C-alpha positions as a Markdown table, in Angstrom:
| # | Residue | x | y | z |
|---|---|---|---|---|
| 1 | Met | 112.4 | 27.8 | 9.2 |
| 2 | Trp | 113.4 | 31.2 | 10.3 |
| 3 | Ala | 114.9 | 34.3 | 8.8 |
| 4 | Phe | 116.3 | 37.7 | 9.7 |
| 5 | Ile | 113.9 | 40.5 | 8.8 |
| 6 | Ala | 115.4 | 43.9 | 8.1 |
| 7 | Thr | 113.2 | 46.9 | 8.2 |
| 8 | Thr | 113.7 | 50.7 | 8.2 |
| 9 | Ser | 113.2 | 51.5 | 11.9 |
| 10 | Leu | 110.5 | 53.8 | 13.1 |
| 11 | His | 112.0 | 53.7 | 16.6 |
| 12 | Leu | 115.6 | 54.3 | 15.5 |
| 13 | Asp | 114.8 | 57.2 | 13.2 |
| 14 | Gly | 115.3 | 55.3 | 9.9 |
| 15 | Val | 118.3 | 53.2 | 10.9 |
| 16 | Ala | 118.1 | 49.6 | 9.7 |
| 17 | Phe | 116.6 | 47.2 | 12.3 |
| 18 | Gly | 117.1 | 43.4 | 12.2 |
| 19 | Asn | 114.9 | 40.9 | 13.9 |
| 20 | Val | 114.2 | 37.2 | 13.7 |
| 21 | Ala | 111.0 | 35.9 | 12.0 |
| 22 | Ser | 109.4 | 32.5 | 11.8 |
| 23 | Val | 108.7 | 31.8 | 8.2 |
| 24 | Ala | 106.9 | 29.1 | 6.2 |
| 25 | Asn | 107.0 | 28.8 | 2.4 |
| 26 | Tyr | 103.7 | 28.4 | 0.6 |
| 27 | Thr | 102.3 | 28.6 | -2.9 |
| 28 | Leu | 100.3 | 31.7 | -3.8 |
| 29 | Ser | 98.7 | 32.4 | -7.2 |
| 30 | Gly | 100.7 | 29.5 | -8.6 |
| 31 | Lys | 104.0 | 30.8 | -7.3 |
| 32 | Ala | 105.8 | 28.4 | -5.0 |
| 33 | Gly | 108.3 | 29.5 | -2.3 |
| 34 | Ile | 106.5 | 32.6 | -1.1 |
| 35 | Pro | 107.6 | 33.3 | 2.5 |
| 36 | Phe | 104.7 | 33.7 | 4.9 |
| 37 | Leu | 104.9 | 35.1 | 8.4 |
| 38 | Tyr | 102.5 | 34.8 | 11.3 |
| 39 | Thr | 103.1 | 37.9 | 13.4 |
| 40 | Ser | 101.5 | 40.6 | 15.6 |
| 41 | Pro | 101.3 | 44.3 | 15.1 |
| 42 | Met | 102.9 | 44.5 | 18.6 |
| 43 | Asp | 106.2 | 43.3 | 17.1 |
| 44 | Thr | 108.7 | 46.1 | 16.5 |
| 45 | Ser | 109.4 | 45.0 | 12.9 |
| 46 | Met | 105.7 | 45.1 | 12.2 |
| 47 | Gln | 105.4 | 48.6 | 13.5 |
| 48 | Asp | 108.2 | 49.5 | 11.1 |
| 49 | Ile | 106.3 | 47.8 | 8.3 |
| 50 | Ala | 103.2 | 49.8 | 9.1 |
| 51 | Arg | 105.2 | 52.9 | 8.2 |
| 52 | Asn | 107.3 | 51.4 | 5.3 |
| 53 | Ser | 106.4 | 48.0 | 4.0 |
| 54 | Asn | 109.7 | 47.4 | 2.2 |
| 55 | Cys | 111.9 | 44.9 | 3.9 |
| 56 | Ser | 114.3 | 42.0 | 3.4 |
| 57 | Leu | 114.3 | 38.4 | 4.7 |
| 58 | Thr | 117.7 | 36.8 | 4.9 |
| 59 | Phe | 118.0 | 33.0 | 5.2 |
| 60 | Ser | 121.3 | 31.2 | 6.2 |
| 61 | Ala | 122.1 | 27.6 | 5.5 |
| 62 | Gln | 123.4 | 27.5 | 9.1 |
| 63 | Ala | 119.8 | 27.7 | 10.3 |
| 64 | Asn | 119.4 | 24.0 | 9.5 |
| 65 | Gly | 122.9 | 23.1 | 10.6 |
| 66 | Tyr | 124.3 | 22.7 | 7.1 |
| 67 | Cys | 127.5 | 24.6 | 7.7 |
| 68 | Thr | 128.8 | 22.9 | 10.8 |
| 69 | Pro | 129.3 | 19.4 | 9.3 |
| 70 | Ile | 131.1 | 20.9 | 6.3 |
| 71 | Asp | 133.2 | 22.9 | 8.8 |
| 72 | Val | 132.6 | 26.4 | 7.4 |
| 73 | Asp | 131.8 | 29.5 | 9.2 |
| 74 | Pro | 128.3 | 30.9 | 8.7 |
| 75 | Glu | 129.8 | 33.9 | 6.9 |
| 76 | Asp | 131.8 | 31.7 | 4.6 |
| 77 | Pro | 130.3 | 31.9 | 1.0 |
| 78 | Leu | 130.0 | 28.1 | 1.0 |
| 79 | Cys | 127.5 | 28.5 | 3.8 |
| 80 | Leu | 124.9 | 29.9 | 1.5 |
| 81 | Arg | 122.8 | 33.0 | 2.2 |
| 82 | Leu | 119.7 | 34.1 | 0.4 |
| 83 | Thr | 118.1 | 37.5 | 0.8 |
| 84 | Leu | 114.6 | 38.1 | -0.6 |
| 85 | Ser | 113.6 | 41.8 | -0.7 |
| 86 | Gly | 110.3 | 43.3 | -1.4 |
| 87 | Val | 107.0 | 44.5 | 0.1 |
| 88 | Leu | 105.6 | 42.7 | 3.2 |
| 89 | Thr | 101.9 | 42.4 | 2.5 |
| 90 | Asn | 99.1 | 41.7 | 5.0 |
| 91 | His | 97.2 | 38.5 | 3.9 |
| 92 | Ala | 95.1 | 38.0 | 7.0 |
| 93 | Ala | 91.8 | 38.7 | 5.2 |
| 94 | Asn | 92.6 | 36.3 | 2.4 |
| 95 | Ala | 94.4 | 33.5 | 4.4 |
| 96 | Ser | 92.9 | 30.2 | 3.5 |
| 97 | Pro | 92.4 | 27.5 | 6.2 |
| 98 | Glu | 94.9 | 25.4 | 4.3 |
| 99 | Leu | 97.5 | 28.2 | 4.5 |
| 100 | Val | 96.9 | 28.7 | 8.3 |
| 101 | Lys | 97.1 | 24.9 | 8.8 |
| 102 | His | 100.4 | 24.9 | 6.9 |
| 103 | Leu | 101.9 | 27.7 | 9.0 |
| 104 | Phe | 100.9 | 25.9 | 12.2 |
| 105 | Ala | 102.3 | 22.6 | 10.9 |
| 106 | Val | 105.7 | 24.2 | 10.2 |
| 107 | His | 105.6 | 26.2 | 13.5 |
| 108 | Pro | 103.5 | 24.2 | 16.0 |
| 109 | Glu | 104.4 | 26.6 | 18.8 |
| 110 | Phe | 102.1 | 29.2 | 17.1 |
| 111 | Ala | 99.2 | 27.4 | 18.8 |
| 112 | Ser | 100.5 | 28.3 | 22.2 |
| 113 | Trp | 101.1 | 32.0 | 21.6 |
| 114 | Pro | 98.8 | 34.5 | 23.5 |
| 115 | Lys | 95.4 | 34.8 | 21.8 |
| 116 | Asn | 95.1 | 38.6 | 22.5 |
| 117 | His | 98.0 | 39.7 | 20.2 |
| 118 | Asp | 96.0 | 40.1 | 17.0 |
| 119 | Trp | 98.1 | 37.6 | 15.1 |
| 120 | Gln | 98.1 | 38.1 | 11.3 |
| 121 | Val | 99.3 | 36.3 | 8.2 |
| 122 | Trp | 101.7 | 38.3 | 6.0 |
| 123 | Tyr | 103.7 | 37.4 | 2.9 |
| 124 | Leu | 106.7 | 38.9 | 1.1 |
| 125 | Asp | 105.9 | 40.1 | -2.4 |
| 126 | Ile | 109.4 | 39.4 | -3.7 |
| 127 | Gly | 111.0 | 42.1 | -5.9 |
| 128 | Asn | 114.7 | 41.3 | -5.6 |
| 129 | Ile | 116.8 | 38.1 | -4.8 |
| 130 | Trp | 120.4 | 38.0 | -3.7 |
| 131 | Leu | 122.2 | 34.7 | -3.3 |
| 132 | Ile | 125.8 | 33.9 | -2.2 |
| 133 | Asp | 126.8 | 30.2 | -2.4 |
| 134 | Met | 130.4 | 30.3 | -3.5 |
| 135 | Phe | 133.5 | 32.5 | -3.7 |
| 136 | Gly | 133.6 | 35.1 | -6.4 |
| 137 | Gly | 130.6 | 37.3 | -5.5 |
| 138 | Ala | 126.9 | 37.1 | -5.1 |
| 139 | Thr | 124.3 | 36.5 | -7.7 |
| 140 | Asn | 121.2 | 38.5 | -8.3 |
| 141 | Ile | 118.4 | 36.3 | -9.4 |
| 142 | Ser | 115.3 | 37.5 | -11.1 |
| 143 | Pro | 111.9 | 36.8 | -9.4 |
| 144 | Glu | 110.9 | 35.1 | -12.7 |
| 145 | Ala | 113.8 | 32.6 | -12.4 |
| 146 | Tyr | 113.0 | 32.0 | -8.8 |
| 147 | Trp | 109.4 | 31.1 | -9.7 |
| 148 | Arg | 110.6 | 28.6 | -12.3 |
| 149 | Tyr | 112.6 | 26.8 | -9.7 |
| 150 | Lys | 110.9 | 23.5 | -8.5 |
| 151 | Phe | 110.8 | 23.5 | -4.7 |
């Protein structure tokens, strides 16, 4: 799974910056559906995070090809989009072997990435959730309602 990560850009003097991030959902402290990233401080988005850890991750149903068979454009509200916003938190010191194994199972290509890039495990501490899956406007979902959902 992948998402677009939006940060406040250090390199663009505060302008929003979007990038692609490989993501794997995992359970942390009993909360399922926490997005985890395996990324390097060399990544431009992570340089932004070092200055301001607030960011958003946006997921599109088109990422798994859902919208093409139902013949809708990725921007069509029926091609659902979910944006999770919050604080990106470094979890490298606390990443369990099970979590790392899960990340590599979801993204096997991680194993072939250069070893000298100081790869780290990060997770999004979710504060806000925005969902659009139909016409009539988006829905704001509380993190508490999100945690109650059974993945």
